DSSP file (Angstrom, degrees, kcal/mol; ACC not computed):
  #  RESIDUE AA STRUCTURE BP1 BP2  ACC     N-H-->O    O-->H-N    N-H-->O    O-->H-N    TCO  KAPPA ALPHA  PHI   PSI    X-CA   Y-CA   Z-CA
    1    1 A M     >        0   0    0      0, 0.0     4,-2.1     0, 0.0     5,-0.2   0.000 360.0 360.0 360.0 -30.0  -25.6   46.6  -94.3
    2    2 A R  H  >  +     0   0    0      1,-0.2     4,-2.3     2,-0.2     5,-0.2   0.891 360.0  55.1 -60.4 -37.5  -27.4   43.9  -92.6
    3    3 A T  H  > S+     0   0    0      1,-0.2     4,-2.0     2,-0.2    -1,-0.2   0.894 106.3  51.1 -62.9 -39.6  -25.2   44.3  -89.6
    4    4 A S  H  > S+     0   0    0      1,-0.2     4,-2.5     2,-0.2    -1,-0.2   0.907 109.5  49.6 -66.6 -40.5  -26.1   47.9  -89.4
    5    5 A I  H  X S+     0   0    0     -4,-2.1     4,-2.4     1,-0.2    -1,-0.2   0.916 110.4  50.7 -66.2 -40.8  -29.8   47.2  -89.5
    6    6 A A  H  X S+     0   0    0     -4,-2.3     4,-1.8     1,-0.2    -1,-0.2   0.882 112.1  47.0 -64.0 -38.1  -29.5   44.6  -86.7
    7    7 A I  H  X S+     0   0    0     -4,-2.0     4,-2.3     2,-0.2    -1,-0.2   0.911 111.6  50.8 -69.4 -41.5  -27.6   47.0  -84.5
    8    8 A F  H  X S+     0   0    0     -4,-2.5     4,-2.1     1,-0.2    -2,-0.2   0.903 109.5  51.3 -62.6 -40.4  -30.1   49.7  -85.1
    9    9 A A  H  X S+     0   0    0     -4,-2.4     4,-1.9     1,-0.2    -1,-0.2   0.886 110.0  49.4 -66.0 -38.3  -32.9   47.4  -84.2
   10   10 A L  H  X S+     0   0    0     -4,-1.8     4,-2.1     2,-0.2    -1,-0.2   0.906 109.8  50.1 -67.1 -41.9  -31.3   46.4  -81.0
   11   11 A V  H  X S+     0   0    0     -4,-2.3     4,-2.0     1,-0.2    -1,-0.2   0.901 110.5  51.1 -63.8 -39.5  -30.7   50.0  -80.0
   12   12 A A  H  X S+     0   0    0     -4,-2.1     4,-2.4     1,-0.2    -1,-0.2   0.881 108.0  52.4 -66.6 -37.5  -34.3   50.8  -80.7
   13   13 A L  H  X S+     0   0    0     -4,-1.9     4,-2.6     1,-0.2    -1,-0.2   0.917 109.6  48.2 -63.8 -43.5  -35.5   47.9  -78.6
   14   14 A F  H  X S+     0   0    0     -4,-2.1     4,-1.9     1,-0.2    -1,-0.2   0.886 111.8  50.7 -64.3 -37.1  -33.4   49.0  -75.6
   15   15 A A  H  X S+     0   0    0     -4,-2.0     4,-1.2     2,-0.2    -2,-0.2   0.919 112.4  45.4 -67.9 -42.5  -34.7   52.5  -76.0
   16   16 A V  H  X S+     0   0    0     -4,-2.4     4,-1.4     1,-0.2     3,-0.3   0.900 111.9  52.3 -67.6 -40.1  -38.3   51.4  -76.1
   17   17 A A  H  < S+     0   0    0     -4,-2.6    -1,-0.2     1,-0.2    -2,-0.2   0.863 108.6  50.8 -65.7 -35.0  -37.8   49.1  -73.1
   18   18 A G  H  < S+     0   0    0     -4,-1.9    -1,-0.2     1,-0.2    -2,-0.2   0.770 111.6  47.9 -73.5 -25.7  -36.3   51.9  -71.0
   19   19 A C  H  < S+     0   0    0     -4,-1.2    -1,-0.2    -3,-0.3    -2,-0.2   0.692  89.7  97.9 -88.6 -21.4  -39.2   54.2  -71.7
   20   20 A S  S  < S-     0   0    0     -4,-1.4     2,-0.5    -5,-0.1    -3,-0.0  -0.413  70.2-133.0 -75.6 146.3  -42.0   51.9  -71.0
   21   21 A K        -     0   0    0     -2,-0.1     2,-0.3     2,-0.0    -2,-0.1  -0.848  21.8-128.1 -97.5 128.9  -43.7   51.9  -67.6
   22   22 A E        -     0   0    0     -2,-0.5     2,-0.5     1,-0.0    -1,-0.0  -0.609  19.4-158.3 -80.4 131.9  -44.1   48.5  -66.1
   23   23 A V        -     0   0    0     -2,-0.3     2,-0.4     0, 0.0    -1,-0.0  -0.941   6.7-148.7-112.8 131.3  -47.6   47.7  -64.9
   24   24 A Q        -     0   0    0     -2,-0.5     3,-0.1     1,-0.0    -2,-0.0  -0.826   9.3-146.4-103.3 136.1  -48.0   45.0  -62.3
   25   25 A G        -     0   0    0     -2,-0.4     3,-0.1     1,-0.2    -1,-0.0  -0.242  40.2 -63.5 -88.5-178.2  -51.1   42.9  -62.2
   26   26 A P        -     0   0    0      0, 0.0    -1,-0.2     0, 0.0     2,-0.1  -0.309  61.5 -96.5 -67.8 152.0  -52.9   41.4  -59.2
   27   27 A A        -     0   0    0     -3,-0.1     3,-0.1     1,-0.1    -3,-0.0  -0.432  39.0-133.9 -69.6 139.4  -51.0   38.9  -57.0
   28   28 A G        -     0   0    0      1,-0.2    -1,-0.1    -2,-0.1     3,-0.1  -0.281  36.8 -71.4 -85.5 175.4  -51.7   35.2  -57.8
   29   29 A P        -     0   0    0      0, 0.0    -1,-0.2     0, 0.0     2,-0.1  -0.310  59.7 -93.7 -67.9 153.4  -52.4   32.5  -55.2
   30   30 A Q        -     0   0    0      1,-0.1     3,-0.1    -3,-0.1     2,-0.0  -0.426  43.3-124.7 -69.8 139.5  -49.5   31.3  -53.1
   31   31 A G        -     0   0    0      1,-0.2    -1,-0.1    -2,-0.1     3,-0.1  -0.229  34.8 -78.3 -79.1 172.0  -47.7   28.3  -54.4
   32   32 A A        -     0   0    0      1,-0.1    -1,-0.2    -2,-0.0     2,-0.1  -0.302  56.6 -90.3 -69.4 153.8  -47.1   24.9  -52.7
   33   33 A K        -     0   0    0     -3,-0.1    -1,-0.1     1,-0.1     3,-0.1  -0.430  45.9-131.6 -67.5 136.2  -44.3   24.7  -50.1
   34   34 A G        -     0   0    0      1,-0.2    -1,-0.1    -2,-0.1     3,-0.1  -0.231  33.1 -74.1 -82.6 174.9  -41.0   23.6  -51.6
   35   35 A D        -     0   0    0      1,-0.1     2,-0.2    -2,-0.0    -1,-0.2  -0.332  55.7 -97.1 -67.5 150.7  -38.6   20.8  -50.4
   36   36 A T        -     0   0    0     -3,-0.1    -1,-0.1     1,-0.1     3,-0.1  -0.502  42.5-131.7 -69.9 133.6  -36.5   21.5  -47.2
   37   37 A G        -     0   0    0     -2,-0.2    -1,-0.1     1,-0.2     3,-0.1  -0.243  32.6 -76.9 -80.0 172.9  -33.0   22.6  -48.1
   38   38 A A        -     0   0    0      1,-0.1    -1,-0.2    -2,-0.0     2,-0.1  -0.371  56.3 -96.6 -69.0 149.0  -29.8   21.3  -46.7
   39   39 A A        -     0   0    0     -3,-0.1    -1,-0.1     1,-0.1     3,-0.1  -0.397  39.2-129.4 -67.5 141.1  -28.8   22.4  -43.2
   40   40 A G        -     0   0    0      1,-0.2     3,-0.1    -2,-0.1    -1,-0.1  -0.274  39.3 -71.2 -81.8 175.1  -26.4   25.3  -43.0
   41   41 A P        -     0   0    0      0, 0.0    -1,-0.2     0, 0.0     2,-0.1  -0.328  59.5 -95.1 -67.9 152.2  -23.1   25.3  -41.0
   42   42 A A        -     0   0    0     -3,-0.1     3,-0.1     1,-0.1    -3,-0.0  -0.385  38.9-131.3 -67.9 141.3  -23.4   25.5  -37.2
   43   43 A G        -     0   0    0      1,-0.2    -1,-0.1    -2,-0.1     3,-0.1  -0.278  38.4 -72.2 -83.1 176.1  -23.1   28.9  -35.7
   44   44 A P        -     0   0    0      0, 0.0    -1,-0.2     0, 0.0     2,-0.1  -0.352  58.7 -94.8 -69.5 152.4  -20.9   29.9  -32.8
   45   45 A A        -     0   0    0     -3,-0.1     3,-0.1     1,-0.1    -3,-0.0  -0.381  39.2-131.4 -67.8 142.7  -21.9   28.7  -29.2
   46   46 A G        -     0   0    0      1,-0.2    -1,-0.1    -3,-0.1     3,-0.1  -0.299  37.9 -72.8 -84.9 175.5  -23.9   31.1  -27.1
   47   47 A P        -     0   0    0      0, 0.0    -1,-0.2     0, 0.0     2,-0.1  -0.338  59.6 -92.9 -68.7 153.9  -23.1   32.0  -23.5
   48   48 A Q        -     0   0    0      1,-0.1     3,-0.1    -3,-0.1     2,-0.0  -0.430  43.5-127.5 -69.0 137.6  -23.8   29.4  -20.8
   49   49 A G        -     0   0    0      1,-0.1    -1,-0.1    -2,-0.1     3,-0.1  -0.246  32.9 -80.2 -79.6 171.7  -27.3   29.6  -19.3
   50   50 A A        -     0   0    0      1,-0.1     2,-0.2    -2,-0.0    -1,-0.1  -0.375  55.2 -93.9 -70.7 151.2  -28.1   29.9  -15.5
   51   51 A K        -     0   0    0      1,-0.1    -1,-0.1    -3,-0.1     2,-0.0  -0.455  44.4-127.3 -68.6 134.2  -28.1   26.6  -13.5
   52   52 A G        -     0   0    0     -2,-0.2    -1,-0.1     1,-0.1     2,-0.1  -0.248  29.8 -85.4 -78.0 169.0  -31.6   25.1  -13.3
   53   53 A D        -     0   0    0      1,-0.1     2,-0.2    -2,-0.0    -1,-0.1  -0.377  50.6 -96.6 -71.2 152.6  -33.4   24.1  -10.1
   54   54 A T        -     0   0    0      1,-0.1    -1,-0.1    -2,-0.1     3,-0.1  -0.517  43.3-126.4 -70.2 134.1  -32.8   20.6   -8.6
   55   55 A G        -     0   0    0     -2,-0.2    -1,-0.1     1,-0.1     3,-0.1  -0.277  30.7 -85.3 -78.1 167.6  -35.4   18.2   -9.7
   56   56 A A        -     0   0    0      1,-0.1    -1,-0.1    -2,-0.0     2,-0.1  -0.369  53.4 -94.5 -70.2 151.8  -37.5   16.0   -7.4
   57   57 A A        -     0   0    0      1,-0.1    -1,-0.1    -3,-0.1     3,-0.1  -0.393  41.2-122.6 -67.2 142.6  -36.1   12.7   -6.3
   58   58 A G        -     0   0    0      1,-0.2    -1,-0.1    -2,-0.1     3,-0.1  -0.276  40.0 -76.4 -78.9 171.0  -37.1    9.7   -8.4
   59   59 A P        -     0   0    0      0, 0.0    -1,-0.2     0, 0.0     2,-0.1  -0.353  55.2 -98.0 -69.5 150.3  -38.8    6.7   -6.9
   60   60 A A        -     0   0    0     -3,-0.1     2,-0.1     1,-0.1    -3,-0.0  -0.418  39.0-125.2 -67.9 139.7  -36.6    4.2   -5.0
   61   61 A G        -     0   0    0     -2,-0.1     2,-0.3     1,-0.1    -1,-0.1  -0.397  25.3-104.6 -80.6 162.7  -35.5    1.2   -7.0
   62   62 A S        -     0   0    0     -2,-0.1     2,-0.2     1,-0.1    -1,-0.1  -0.639  36.3-108.2 -88.4 148.5  -36.1   -2.3   -5.9
   63   63 A A        -     0   0    0     -2,-0.3     3,-0.1     1,-0.1    -1,-0.1  -0.526  32.4-138.2 -75.8 138.4  -33.3   -4.4   -4.4
   64   64 A G        -     0   0    0     -2,-0.2    -1,-0.1     1,-0.2     3,-0.1  -0.213  39.0 -66.3 -84.4-178.4  -31.9   -7.1   -6.6
   65   65 A P        -     0   0    0      0, 0.0    -1,-0.2     0, 0.0     2,-0.1  -0.362  60.1 -97.5 -70.1 151.7  -31.0  -10.6   -5.4
   66   66 A A        -     0   0    0     -3,-0.1     3,-0.1     1,-0.1    -3,-0.0  -0.402  39.0-124.6 -68.5 143.5  -28.0  -11.0   -3.1
   67   67 A G        -     0   0    0      1,-0.2    -1,-0.1    -2,-0.1     3,-0.1  -0.246  39.2 -74.8 -80.1 174.2  -24.7  -12.0   -4.7
   68   68 A P        -     0   0    0      0, 0.0     2,-0.2     0, 0.0    -1,-0.2  -0.336  56.7 -94.8 -70.1 154.1  -22.6  -15.0   -3.7
   69   69 A Q        -     0   0    0     -3,-0.1     2,-0.0     1,-0.1    -3,-0.0  -0.471  42.6-126.3 -70.5 136.9  -20.6  -14.9   -0.5
   70   70 A G        -     0   0    0     -2,-0.2    -1,-0.1     1,-0.1     3,-0.1  -0.246  32.4 -83.3 -78.0 170.0  -17.0  -13.7   -0.9
   71   71 A A        -     0   0    0      1,-0.1    -1,-0.1    -2,-0.0     2,-0.1  -0.331  53.6 -92.2 -70.3 154.7  -13.9  -15.6    0.2
   72   72 A N        -     0   0    0      1,-0.1    -1,-0.1    -2,-0.0     3,-0.1  -0.410  43.0-127.8 -67.2 143.6  -12.7  -15.2    3.8
   73   73 A G        -     0   0    0      1,-0.2    -1,-0.1    -2,-0.1     3,-0.1  -0.249  36.3 -73.7 -83.2 176.5  -10.1  -12.4    4.4
   74   74 A D        -     0   0    0      1,-0.1     2,-0.3    -2,-0.1    -1,-0.2  -0.325  56.7 -95.0 -68.0 153.5   -6.8  -12.8    6.1
   75   75 A T        -     0   0    0     -3,-0.1    -1,-0.1     1,-0.1     3,-0.1  -0.529  44.6-127.7 -70.4 133.4   -6.7  -13.1    9.9
   76   76 A G        -     0   0    0     -2,-0.3    -1,-0.1     1,-0.2     3,-0.1  -0.204  33.1 -78.7 -76.6 171.3   -6.2   -9.8   11.6
   77   77 A A        -     0   0    0      1,-0.1    -1,-0.2    -2,-0.0     2,-0.1  -0.353  56.1 -94.7 -68.8 150.5   -3.5   -8.9   14.2
   78   78 A A        -     0   0    0      1,-0.1    -1,-0.1    -3,-0.1     3,-0.1  -0.385  41.2-126.4 -66.4 143.2   -4.1  -10.0   17.7
   79   79 A G        -     0   0    0      1,-0.2    -1,-0.1    -3,-0.1     3,-0.1  -0.239  38.8 -72.7 -82.0 175.6   -5.7   -7.4   20.0
   80   80 A P        -     0   0    0      0, 0.0    -1,-0.2     0, 0.0     2,-0.1  -0.314  60.6 -89.6 -68.7 155.2   -4.3   -6.3   23.3
   81   81 A A        -     0   0    0      1,-0.1     3,-0.1    -3,-0.1    -3,-0.0  -0.364  44.4-123.7 -65.4 141.5   -4.6   -8.6   26.3
   82   82 A G        -     0   0    0      1,-0.2    -1,-0.1    -3,-0.1     3,-0.1  -0.216  39.3 -74.5 -78.0 173.5   -7.7   -8.3   28.3
   83   83 A P        -     0   0    0      0, 0.0    -1,-0.2     0, 0.0     2,-0.1  -0.333  57.5 -94.7 -68.8 154.1   -7.8   -7.5   32.1
   84   84 A Q        -     0   0    0      1,-0.1     3,-0.1    -3,-0.1    -3,-0.0  -0.446  42.3-123.7 -69.9 138.8   -6.9  -10.3   34.5
   85   85 A G        -     0   0    0      1,-0.2    -1,-0.1    -2,-0.1     3,-0.1  -0.136  42.1 -67.9 -74.8 175.8   -9.9  -12.3   35.8
   86   86 A P        -     0   0    0      0, 0.0     2,-0.3     0, 0.0    -1,-0.2  -0.302  59.6 -98.0 -66.5 151.9  -10.7  -12.8   39.4
   87   87 A K        -     0   0    0     -3,-0.1     3,-0.1     1,-0.1     2,-0.1  -0.529  41.1-145.4 -74.3 130.3   -8.4  -14.9   41.5
   88   88 A G        -     0   0    0     -2,-0.3     2,-0.2     1,-0.2    -1,-0.1  -0.213  29.7 -76.8 -86.5-179.1   -9.5  -18.5   41.9
   89   89 A E        -     0   0    0      1,-0.1     2,-0.4    -2,-0.1    -1,-0.2  -0.483  48.4-109.4 -78.0 151.1   -9.1  -20.8   44.8
   90   90 A I        -     0   0    0     -2,-0.2     3,-0.1    -3,-0.1    -1,-0.1  -0.676  35.5-137.5 -82.8 130.3   -5.8  -22.4   45.4
   91   91 A G        -     0   0    0     -2,-0.4     3,-0.1     1,-0.2    -1,-0.1  -0.195  30.7 -76.9 -81.1 175.9   -5.8  -26.1   44.7
   92   92 A A        -     0   0    0      1,-0.1    -1,-0.2    -2,-0.0     2,-0.1  -0.369  55.5 -97.2 -71.8 152.6   -4.2  -28.9   46.7
   93   93 A S        -     0   0    0      1,-0.1    -1,-0.1    -3,-0.1     3,-0.1  -0.391  38.3-122.8 -69.6 146.6   -0.5  -29.4   46.4
   94   94 A G        -     0   0    0      1,-0.2    -1,-0.1    -2,-0.1     3,-0.1  -0.275  40.3 -74.9 -81.9 174.7    0.7  -32.1   44.0
   95   95 A P        -     0   0    0      0, 0.0    -1,-0.2     0, 0.0     2,-0.1  -0.305  58.4 -91.8 -69.2 156.1    2.9  -35.0   45.0
   96   96 A A        -     0   0    0      1,-0.1    -3,-0.0    -3,-0.1     0, 0.0  -0.418  43.4-127.6 -68.2 140.9    6.6  -34.4   45.7
   97   97 A G        -     0   0    0      1,-0.2     3,-0.1    -2,-0.1    -1,-0.1  -0.285  34.0 -79.6 -83.8 172.2    8.9  -34.8   42.7
   98   98 A P        -     0   0    0      0, 0.0    -1,-0.2     0, 0.0     2,-0.0  -0.312  60.8 -85.7 -69.3 157.5   12.0  -37.0   42.5
   99   99 A P        -     0   0    0      0, 0.0     2,-0.1     0, 0.0     3,-0.0  -0.370  49.2-122.7 -64.7 142.4   15.1  -35.6   44.0
  100  100 A G        -     0   0    0      1,-0.1     2,-0.6    -3,-0.1     0, 0.0  -0.322  25.4 -96.2 -82.8 166.4   17.1  -33.3   41.6
  101  101 A V        -     0   0    0     -2,-0.1     2,-0.4     1,-0.0    -1,-0.1  -0.720  40.8-146.9 -82.7 124.3   20.7  -33.7   40.5
  102  102 A S        -     0   0    0     -2,-0.6     2,-0.6    -3,-0.0    -1,-0.0  -0.735   8.8-129.4 -94.4 142.2   22.8  -31.6   42.6
  103  103 A A        -     0   0    0     -2,-0.4     2,-0.7    54,-0.1    54,-0.0  -0.782  17.0-157.4 -90.0 124.9   25.9  -30.0   41.2
  104  104 A V        -     0   0    0     -2,-0.6    54,-1.0    54,-0.1     2,-0.3  -0.915  11.5-166.8-104.6 116.6   29.0  -30.6   43.2
  105  105 A L  E     -A  157   0A   0     -2,-0.7     2,-0.4    52,-0.2    52,-0.2  -0.790   4.7-167.8-103.5 146.2   31.6  -27.9   42.6
  106  106 A R  E     -A  156   0A   0     50,-2.7    50,-3.5    -2,-0.3     2,-0.5  -1.000   9.9-148.5-134.5 134.5   35.3  -28.2   43.7
  107  107 A V  E     -A  155   0A   0     -2,-0.4     2,-0.5    48,-0.2    48,-0.2  -0.895   8.3-163.1-105.9 128.2   37.8  -25.4   43.7
  108  108 A V  E     +A  154   0A   0     46,-3.1    46,-2.4    -2,-0.5     2,-0.3  -0.953  29.4 138.0-111.4 125.8   41.5  -26.2   43.1
  109  109 A T  E     +     0   0A   0     -2,-0.5    44,-0.1    44,-0.2     3,-0.1  -0.898  23.4  81.8-152.1 177.2   44.0  -23.5   44.1
  110  110 A G  E    S+     0   0A   0     42,-0.3     2,-0.3     1,-0.3    43,-0.1   0.423  84.0  66.9 100.5   0.6   47.4  -22.9   45.7
  111  111 A Q  E    S-A  152   0A   0     41,-0.5    41,-3.0    -3,-0.1    -1,-0.3  -0.925  85.6-109.3-145.2 168.5   49.8  -23.7   42.9
  112  112 A A  S    S+     0   0    0     -2,-0.3    32,-2.4    39,-0.3     2,-0.4   0.720 108.2  43.9 -74.4 -22.1   50.8  -22.2   39.4
  113  113 A K  E     +C  143   0B   0     30,-0.2     2,-0.3    39,-0.1    30,-0.2  -0.994  69.9 179.0-127.3 130.1   49.1  -25.2   37.6
  114  114 A A  E     +C  142   0B   0     28,-2.7    28,-2.4    -2,-0.4     2,-0.3  -0.973   1.4 178.9-131.2 145.5   45.7  -26.6   38.6
  115  115 A A  E     -C  141   0B   0     -2,-0.3    26,-0.3    26,-0.2     2,-0.1  -0.986  24.4-121.4-145.4 152.4   43.7  -29.4   37.1
  116  116 A C        -     0   0    0     24,-3.6     6,-0.1    -2,-0.3    24,-0.0  -0.442  39.7 -97.3 -84.9 164.7   40.3  -31.2   37.6
  117  117 A D    >   -     0   0    0     -2,-0.1     3,-1.6     1,-0.1    -1,-0.1  -0.244  41.2 -97.8 -74.1 171.6   40.1  -35.0   38.3
  118  118 A A  T 3  S+     0   0    0      1,-0.3    -1,-0.1     3,-0.0    -2,-0.1   0.784 124.3  50.6 -64.9 -29.0   39.3  -37.4   35.4
  119  119 A N  T 3  S+     0   0    0      2,-0.0    40,-2.3    39,-0.0    -1,-0.3   0.196 105.6  74.6 -94.2  16.7   35.5  -37.5   36.3
  120  120 A E  E <   -B  158   0A   0     -3,-1.6     2,-0.4    38,-0.2    38,-0.2  -0.807  64.5-146.5-124.3 165.3   35.3  -33.7   36.4
  121  121 A I  E     -B  157   0A   0     36,-2.4    36,-2.2    -2,-0.3     2,-0.4  -0.986  25.9-115.4-130.7 143.6   35.2  -30.9   33.8
  122  122 A M  E     +B  156   0A   0     17,-3.1    34,-0.2    -2,-0.4     3,-0.1  -0.642  32.0 173.5 -79.7 129.2   36.6  -27.4   34.3
  123  123 A I  E     +     0   0A   0     32,-2.9     2,-0.3    -2,-0.4    33,-0.2   0.541  66.7  10.4-110.8 -12.0   33.9  -24.7   34.3
  124  124 A S  E     +B  155   0A   0     31,-1.2    31,-2.6     2,-0.0    -1,-0.3  -0.974  58.6 177.8-162.0 151.6   36.0  -21.7   35.2
  125  125 A A  E     +B  154   0A   0     -2,-0.3     2,-0.3    29,-0.2    29,-0.2  -0.979   8.4 157.1-155.4 146.0   39.7  -20.6   35.6
  126  126 A Y  E     -B  153   0A   0     27,-2.1    27,-3.0    -2,-0.3     2,-0.4  -0.976  39.3-108.2-160.0 165.1   41.7  -17.5   36.4
  127  127 A C  E     -B  152   0A   0     -2,-0.3    25,-0.2    25,-0.2     5,-0.1  -0.855  19.9-151.0-100.0 135.1   45.0  -16.3   37.8
  128  128 A A  S    S+     0   0    0     23,-3.0     2,-0.4    -2,-0.4    24,-0.1   0.511  74.0  70.0 -86.4  -4.7   45.0  -14.9   41.3
  129  129 A V  S >  S-     0   0    0     22,-0.3     3,-1.2    18,-0.1    -2,-0.1  -0.942  85.0-115.5-118.6 135.2   47.9  -12.5   40.9
  130  130 A D  T 3  S+     0   0    0     -2,-0.4     3,-0.1     1,-0.2    -2,-0.1  -0.336  99.9  32.3 -62.9 145.8   47.9   -9.3   38.7
  131  131 A G  T 3  S+     0   0    0      1,-0.3    -1,-0.2    15,-0.1     2,-0.2   0.507  90.5 130.6  85.7   4.8   50.3   -9.3   35.8
  132  132 A S    <   -     0   0    0     -3,-1.2     2,-0.5    14,-0.1    -1,-0.3  -0.567  50.6-140.7 -90.2 156.3   50.0  -13.1   35.3
  133  133 A T  E     -D  145   0B   0     12,-2.7    12,-2.5    -2,-0.2     2,-0.3  -0.976  16.1-145.5-117.2 128.6   49.2  -14.8   32.0
  134  134 A M  E     -D  144   0B   0     -2,-0.5     2,-0.4    10,-0.2    10,-0.2  -0.730  10.2-166.6 -98.1 142.6   46.8  -17.8   31.9
  135  135 A H  E     -D  143   0B   0      8,-2.9     8,-2.6    -2,-0.3     2,-0.4  -0.998  16.0-140.6-124.7 127.1   47.1  -20.8   29.7
  136  136 A V  E     -D  142   0B   0     -2,-0.4     2,-0.8     6,-0.2     6,-0.3  -0.727   3.9-153.2 -91.4 136.4   44.1  -23.2   29.4
  137  137 A D  E >>  -D  141   0B   0      4,-3.2     3,-1.5    -2,-0.4     4,-1.1  -0.772  53.2 -78.6-109.3  83.8   44.9  -26.9   29.2
  138  138 A G  T 34 S-     0   0    0     -2,-0.8    -1,-0.1     1,-0.2     0, 0.0  -0.344  88.9 -39.2  61.8-134.9   41.9  -28.4   27.3
  139  139 A T  T 34 S+     0   0    0      1,-0.1   -17,-3.1    -3,-0.1    -1,-0.2   0.216 133.8  57.4-109.4  13.1   38.7  -28.8   29.4
  140  140 A V  T <4 S-     0   0    0     -3,-1.5   -24,-3.6     1,-0.2     2,-0.3   0.575 105.2  -1.5-122.3 -10.7   40.4  -30.0   32.6
  141  141 A G  E  <  -CD 115 137B   0     -4,-1.1    -4,-3.2   -26,-0.3     2,-0.3  -0.979  44.3-148.2-167.5 177.2   43.0  -27.4   33.8
  142  142 A A  E     -CD 114 136B   0    -28,-2.4   -28,-2.7    -2,-0.3     2,-0.3  -0.974   8.4-154.4-153.6 158.1   44.9  -24.2   33.5
  143  143 A S  E     -CD 113 135B   0     -8,-2.6    -8,-2.9    -2,-0.3     2,-0.4  -0.958   9.9-144.3-135.8 156.3   48.3  -22.8   34.4
  144  144 A C  E     - D   0 134B   0    -32,-2.4     2,-0.3    -2,-0.3   -10,-0.2  -0.952   7.2-162.1-123.7 141.4   49.5  -19.2   35.1
  145  145 A E  E     + D   0 133B   0    -12,-2.5   -12,-2.7    -2,-0.4     6,-0.1  -0.916  47.5  68.8-116.7 146.2   52.9  -17.5   34.3
  146  146 A G  S    S+     0   0    0     -2,-0.3   -14,-0.1   -14,-0.2     4,-0.1  -0.997  78.4  21.5 151.5-142.8   54.2  -14.4   35.9
  147  147 A P  S >  S-     0   0    0      0, 0.0     3,-1.7     0, 0.0    -1,-0.1  -0.022  81.0-100.9 -54.6 163.2   55.5  -13.4   39.3
  148  148 A E  T 3  S+     0   0    0      1,-0.3   -36,-0.1    -3,-0.1    -2,-0.0   0.815 120.4  51.3 -59.2 -33.7   56.9  -16.1   41.7
  149  149 A N  T 3  S+     0   0    0      2,-0.1    -1,-0.3   -38,-0.0     2,-0.1   0.111  77.8 144.1 -94.7  23.8   53.7  -16.2   43.8
  150  150 A T    <   -     0   0    0     -3,-1.7     2,-0.4    -4,-0.1    -6,-0.1  -0.403  29.4-167.4 -65.5 135.8   51.3  -16.7   40.8
  151  151 A T        -     0   0    0     -2,-0.1   -23,-3.0   -39,-0.1     2,-0.4  -0.992  13.0-144.5-130.3 132.7   48.4  -19.0   41.6
  152  152 A A  E     -AB 111 127A   0    -41,-3.0   -41,-0.5    -2,-0.4     2,-0.5  -0.774  11.4-159.0 -92.9 139.5   45.9  -20.6   39.2
  153  153 A V  E     + B   0 126A   0    -27,-3.0   -27,-2.1    -2,-0.4     2,-0.4  -0.985  12.5 179.5-120.8 124.7   42.3  -21.1   40.4
  154  154 A V  E     -AB 108 125A   0    -46,-2.4   -46,-3.1    -2,-0.5     2,-0.5  -0.982  16.7-152.4-127.0 135.8   40.2  -23.7   38.7
  155  155 A V  E     -AB 107 124A   0    -31,-2.6   -32,-2.9    -2,-0.4   -31,-1.2  -0.944  19.4-167.2-108.2 127.0   36.5  -24.6   39.4
  156  156 A C  E     -AB 106 122A   0    -50,-3.5   -50,-2.7    -2,-0.5     2,-0.3  -0.857   8.0-165.8-116.8 148.0   35.6  -28.2   38.6
  157  157 A A  E     -AB 105 121A   0    -36,-2.2   -36,-2.4    -2,-0.3   -52,-0.2  -0.955  31.9-101.3-129.6 150.6   32.1  -29.9   38.3
  158  158 A K  E       B   0 120A   0    -54,-1.0   -38,-0.2    -2,-0.3   -54,-0.1  -0.421 360.0 360.0 -68.4 143.7   31.3  -33.6   38.2
  159  159 A R              0   0    0    -40,-2.3    -1,-0.1    -2,-0.1   -39,-0.1   0.463 360.0 360.0 -77.5 360.0   30.5  -34.9   34.7
């Protein structure tokens, strides 16, 4: 039976509470500001704004001390030749030089075999008839083979 009385009392309390009209009193003074809460998550980025005006130029900076001189670079390519200068006066002739060595050439011909002398060297040789074959004999002579009238021509110079 105790359980029934407790249930009945609870039902009566709810009924009385639902029927009562709540009366609100005057508002009290505002309380002190509370502590700042934690930051919430970042929201999405907004659209890009318009480009601002260019600002005024800042003051010129002062120049610092000069740095050390660098190493010399590689030599560049030579430039084109300049124009020829004015013609100068012709100087006096120099003394005559010693006489030069003259080359004495001798031609040996008229036979199928030709040779230079012992104090000469052969500088050229050929066969004077077409169809001939030439044979060189060292540095002093040559011979030709072929038709009967084949002739060797040798040019000799003094050593």
